[in-house]
N, C-alpha and C positions, 0 to 999 in steps of 0.2 A: 826826240822819242821818248813816250812814255814808258813809266814799265809796267809789264803784262806779268800777272799769277797763273803758276803753271794750275795747268785744271785741277789736277790731284790736290793744291796748296786752295786753291780756290773754295773747293768742296770743301775745304776742313774748317777755314774760314767759316763757310755758312755754318757746318756741323755748330762749331761754339757759338755763335749767336744765337743761334737756335735751341742750346743747350744751356743758355747765360740768362735767356731768355724764357725758357721752363723754370733754373731754379730761382732765379727773380718772382716767379706766380705762385712758385711753391714756397719759398720763404716767408712771402705775403700772408699766403693760407696758413706757415702753423703758427705766420703774428697773430693772427686772426682766431687762431683756432686754442693756441698756448697760452694768447691771451682770456681770450672768453671761458677757458679753463681758469686760471687764476683770478679770474671777476666771480665764478659761479662758485671758488672753492671759497673765495673770503666770504661771500657770502654768507655762504655753509657756516663759516664759522662764528663771522657774529651772530648769527642764530644762534647758532652755540651757547653760544657767551653771553649774549641776552637769555636767554632762557638758565641756563645757569646762575650767572645773578641777580633775574625774578627765585626763581626757589632760592637763592640765599636771601634774597633781602624779605621774600615770606617768612622764610623760619627764621632769620635774625629779629622780625617784626612780632612773633607768635614768642617765642624765647622770652622780647623784652617785655609785652603782655604780661604774661603771664609770671612775673618774678614783679612784677608792678601792684600785682594783685595777690599772691599769694606769698613775695616772702616776708614782705614785712609784719615786723612784732609777730610772726609767726611762734614762735618760743614764751613768750612773755606772757599772758597769757594758761592760769595752770588747765592743768588736764580735768576732763570734767567727762560726765556724760561715761559711755561705754569705753572711753580712752584705757580707763585705766585696766581694762580685762585685755587690751590689745598689748599694752606697757610688757605688765607684769608678768607675764607668760612669757615674753622673751626676753626678761630679767632673767630667770628662773634657766631658762633653754641657755645662759650666757653662764648660770653657774654650776647647772647640774649633768650638762653633756648631755642633756636630751631632748631633742626637738621631736618625741616623736607624737607623747603626749603632754600637752601645755598643760597647766599648771595654773590654780587662780588661786595666792593663800598657800594652804596644803594641801587642796584635792587638786583632784583631774577633775581638767576642764572641759568635759563632753560638747557643748551644744553648737560650737561651730570647727568648719575645718582651721589649719595651723597659717597659713598659708601669709596672711598679717604678719601674725607674732613671727612669722622667719626674715619676713624682711624687716620690722624692728631691729630685731636680733643681728640682720646683716647690719644695718645702719649702725649704730651704737659702737656694732664689733671693726665695723670701714672707719668713721671717723671717731672713733674712739674716744666719744664723748657719748655721758648716757643726758638726756636733757631733753624739754617739752620742744628743742626745734628739731634735734636729732631724728625722734621720736616720728614726728608730724609730719616729717622729708618727702617717709616713702607715697602718701598721700600725693604731695603735689605733685609727685614726680611724677606721679600714674595719670594726674591730671593730665598733666603736659604732654607726654607718649600718646594722648587721643588727639590731642591737638595737631600735633605734630606729623600724624598720620592723614589729618582734616590732606596738611597744606604737600605731603608727599603721596600718600597713596592714594587718594582718592583723584589727586588732580587732575589725570592724564581723565578720567571718566565724570570729573565733576566743573572744570573748567579751574582756571589758576584763580580766578576775581573769586568763586564761588566757595573753594575749599577756604578761603583764606577768610572770605566771608561768615563761612559756616568754623569754624575754628576762633573768632572772634566772640562768636553767640556760645559757643561751646565753654569758652574761660569766663564769661562772664552774665552766665546766669547766676541769680542766689542762691539755687539748691548746691551747685557747682561749685560754687566760693564757698559756700557754709564749708562744706565734706570736706574738702581738697583741703581746705586747713585744720583737720581734724583727723587722729589718729584713730578713724572708725571704718568698718570693714567698709562702706557705701561705696567712697571714693577710688578706690580699689577696684572692688565690685563692677562699678558700672563704667571705669575703664573698662575692664577686661574684655567687657558685654559690645560695648564700641567698639575696640578694636576687632571684635569679631565680625560685628557687622560691615566694617568701614572696609577689611581685607576681601568679606564677601560679596560684595555689594559693587564696591568697586573692582575685580575680576571679573564675574562678572557682565557687566556693562561692558570692557574691553574687551569682552568673548574669549575668555582667557581657557585655558585648561582646565575643565571642572577638576585637577588632582590639586589643582593651585588655587582651584576659588574657597576650595571647600577642607584642607587639609589645615594652614596656616589659621582658618577662621576656626577651625575644630583645637587646634593646640592653645586659644584665650581661652576658648571655652571650658578647655578641661582645668586650666587655672581656676578659671572660674568658677567649676565646681572646690576647690582646695580653698577658695577665697567665703565662702559662703554657705554655698548651695544650685540648685539646677532650678531655682527658680528664673535663672536669665535665660534659658531656653523659651521661655514664650514670646519674649521679647526675640530674641534672636531670631524666631521660627515663625512670628507674624509679621520681620520685614521679607523673609524669605517666601514663606508660604505667597504674600500678596504681592509680590514681584515677578514672582514663575505665574500666577492668576491672569494679570497683566501681560506678560510676555507669551500666552499660550503655549507653555515649555514643564509642563510635566515630569516628561521623561528626565530633564537635569537632576530631578528629587529621587529617580533611582537607580543611578549611575553608580560604580562598584566606589567611586571615589567618596559618595555621601559615605556612605556603608566605614569604610577606613576612617576617614577621619571620626566617625562615632565612635569604632574606636580604637583610637585614637585618644579620645579627650576620656574614654573609660579607663584606660591605660596609666593615665598622668593622675588621675584623683586615685586610683586606687595602685598603685606606689607609696602613695600614703597609708590609706585605707588598712589593707591586709594586713604590714608594721604593725598599726593597730589596736587594732581590733585583739590580736595575738600576745598585745602589752600590756592590756586593759583587761579589765572582764563583760565576758562580745554579749553577756544579755544586758548588764547597764546599757552599753553603748549603742546597741538598736534599739531598744525603751524607749532610752535620748534622742536620739535622731528621727524614729517615726512622732516621737511625743510633739518635735518640734514642728511636724505637718500636717498631722492628722490635730494637733489643739488650731493650731489657725484654720482650717476643715472648718472642724466641730464650733469653733469660735468661743474658748474656753477665755472666760474672763471678759465675754463680750461685753460693752458699753456701746445701744444703738446712738446717741449724740456725739460720741465718738467715729463712728461710722460714717455716720450719715455726709462726715466731714471730711474722712478720705477721700474724694474726688477734688474739689476744691482743692483744699491745702497740694493735692497732690500735681494741684497746677501750680500754685504761689512758688511749687521750686524754677517758674520754668522765664520765671520772672527776670526782667523785665520788657524780654522778647513777647513773652505769652501773647503780650499790645498788642502787635502784629500781624500773627493770623486771620485777627475778623475782617482785617482789606488782602489777604489776598483773596488774588482770581489766576486757577488754575491756566485759561484758556489765553491770558495776555501771555506767559512764557511761548517762548519764534517756533520754537521745533517739535512735534508732534511728538517724540521719543519724549523728551522733557514733562509736558503734558500728561502722558503717563508715568511717569517716574515717581511725579508729585500723588497724585491720585492711587498710586501703592504703599507710597510711603506713610499717608494721611493714612490710610487703612490699618495699617504695619503696624504703627505706632500707637494710636487710636485704642483699638483692641481689648489692646494684651495691657494698657492705662489702666481702663478700664471693668476687666477681669480682673489685675490682681487686686484694683482697692474696692470691690465687689467682696471678695475674702469677707466673710465673718470677722477674723482675725488676721484680717492686716493690716497693714501702716501704710502711710502715702509713703514713704521712704522707700520702700519695696517696686513701686513702680516708676523710678529713676532713671534704671534703663532707657525708659523712652527717647531723655532727651538726644540722644545722640540720631536716631533720625529722625527726629525734631529740627534739629541746626542741621542737617544734610539740606530737609527741604526750604528752611522759613531762607541757608545760604542761597539755593536755588532761587525763592523766589525773591530777598534782596538783591542780589548780583541781574536775573533777568527781571526787573521794573515790574513785577507781576503784581505790586501795589496800587489798591485800585481806592479810594474814598470820595463820595458823591458828593462832598464837597466844595466848593473850586479853588479853593485856600492851599487845597489839597494834593491837585492834578498837579503841578508843579515837581518832576521829579525830583528834583535838587532839594527838597522838603525831605524827600524816602531819605535819602541820603543824610542830609542830616539830623534826621532820627535816631538813624543805627548810630549812630557817630558819638548821639547825645550818649546812649546806653553804653555803649563802649564804653565812651566818659563816663559813664554814673561805679561801671563794675570796677575802672582804673581809680575813685573815689574813695571807694567801700575798702577798697583791698590796702591802698598807699594811705590811706588819711585816717579811713575808719577804723578799723584793728586799733590799729595802734596809739587811736585817740581810746578807744576801750580797753587797750590793754593799762593806759596812765590810770583811768577813775577806778578801773577795779585792787588797781597795786596796791592796797590795803585793803581788799572786801572777801579778799578769797582763804574759802574755811578750810579746804585742805593744806595749803601754805601754811598756814595759822596754827593749824593740829600739829603739822611736822616740826613748827621753830618751837613747839611750847616744848613737843617731845627732845628736838637738837638740845634746849637748855639745861634739862636733867642728863643725857644718858650721852658720855661719852660715843663718840667715833672709835675708839678702842675697843669698847664695849662690845657682847652681845646681846642685842634684843631679839628676843622669845616672843613670838605672836603666838597665842591659843586659840585652835583654831578660831581664825582672825574672815572666813571668804576673803571677799571682794572689799580692799581698802587700797584705795590711789593713795592717802598718806604715806604709803611706805616708801612708795618712790622717790620721797622727801626727804626721808629720813635716812641722816647721813650715818648712823652708827649699823653692820652688817646684821642683817635680819635674819630668823632659825626659827621655819615655821613646826611647830608641836598641835596636836590634834587634841591632847589635852590637858589638865594643870596636872594629872599624876605622870604624864611622860617630858614634864620637865626638869632636865640633869641638876642634880647636886648642886653644882658647882653655879646653877643661874644667880645673876644680880638683878637684874633687868626681866620686864616681863608685862606684856601687853593682854589684857581680860578685855570680853565684850561685858556689857552687863552685865547678862543671866548665868554668866562665871567669878561673880565677883564672892556672893559666900565663899564657895570653894575655894574660891586660892588665899582666904583667908583664912579658911580653919584648915588650912593644911599643914601638917605637922613636920613633912619630909626634912625640915632643915635648921631643926630645933639643934641648940640654942640658936637658933637665928632665926626669923619671923616676916612672913614677910606684910611689907603697908603699902596703903596706897600714898601716890605722889602727887598726882597728876588727871586731871579728866579731862577726856578730850571729845571730839563730835566728829563722827567720820561724818563721807559723805552725805551723806539719807541724815543726817541729824541724830544719831543713834550714838550713845556713852560708848568711851572705851574706854578703860581706865587705867594708868600703868605701874605697877607695883616694884619695888627696892626689896632684895631680899636684905633683910637686917639686922640688929639684934635689938632685944624686946622690949631694953628701956630708953630702943627711939624711936619705937613704935609711934607715932605719935596720927591717926589718922583724920582724912580731909573731911571737912565739913559737908552733908549731904547739901 
């Protein structure tokens, strides 16, 4: 006799079977959903890691190229040109604690704002060493800052490959290599203008807030005013106006953020300019500053032959990359927006470049800020395969890639080999160091060397003895033992009687950076006087 389940038990078993069936289905659905989510999360994680790794690789590549091009033999060549005007005021700032009024020798220096002097002083103070390497490091670092901005800030709007190529173009053109290895204003000034252009253009193309688009750019422009003056605004607004014209978005120009940005820029400059004017004779300052710009416009000391060379010499700064522009074809860029941006950048860089170079008193280096939008534009062209040559052998895209690689390699060779070799060749041919060595051989580092109205003398950077500046021979103290005068003060120094019975005698004649003669005097007993032959 078989066993029969009670009706209640049978119903319960059925419910259990049904529940188990639904539970298995739910478990399967949970497993599928959870597994899918795990796969999606894993893919997202891998994607994020890939982005981070690619950015880190890009940064590492840029830093490596920068280090190879800009650091070898950075301090092996003596200071030259205008470098002394950036270094000597920094030394005086550290000695006197006066960071408001730059001084060259014993005289205030009114012609340029002091940002570059501040950076040199900060480099000396932070690194604890005063030499050519620490003096020039701020220029090299400012160049690196623009390259980093290309591969970080501009990456979202320019593209990963395009931004890396643009950074390489920026780092390896002749103009930036030359200025980035010297402590002159151009490297800092062009870099600040470049950062303003990169930030504004990147955030505008990404359709970020107008406040984010305008304000950071004007911070860099304000610092640019402290580096040199308002010339960089031609290049910044050249790009801005060209882009807004092609985007037909003129309302962006009258957004309140734009005017707040202008106020920020002026405020940054005024934070130094107001104390500076109060610390000096305001009329002299105004005359000097106005003369800097009106003199350029009026063409003071205008030389026609030099003037007609401004444009070709300005173009030379962008070699070797300049050679690729004749083969650029904007129509080959894939997206309409890229073609539009390419045309905007071409106008935004070409018009200010020509305008500045055609000013009667301009110099080719004044147009160097155009290198930044040109680097952005050429980065788009190279990465977008928008280069074309009519000859058959150049139709292969790999040829263009090899040319780009060759240009980057040329920059690496110039920095890693060219400058070290130059330093070796010039080791015994550097007039400034030779003059300083002659003075150091006669004046002990424990003695004070007084310089009488020396004006601009880079030789003092290499003199080991502490240097004190006086405006006239009559202002030399009675305890002086060694002093230096320029040729026009030699007779006055020889006739001075203030040290009697001691008398001043010339013990060395050295040539300064401009081949003018300086005479080193020693105050000694009269019977020891033995003038050097003329």
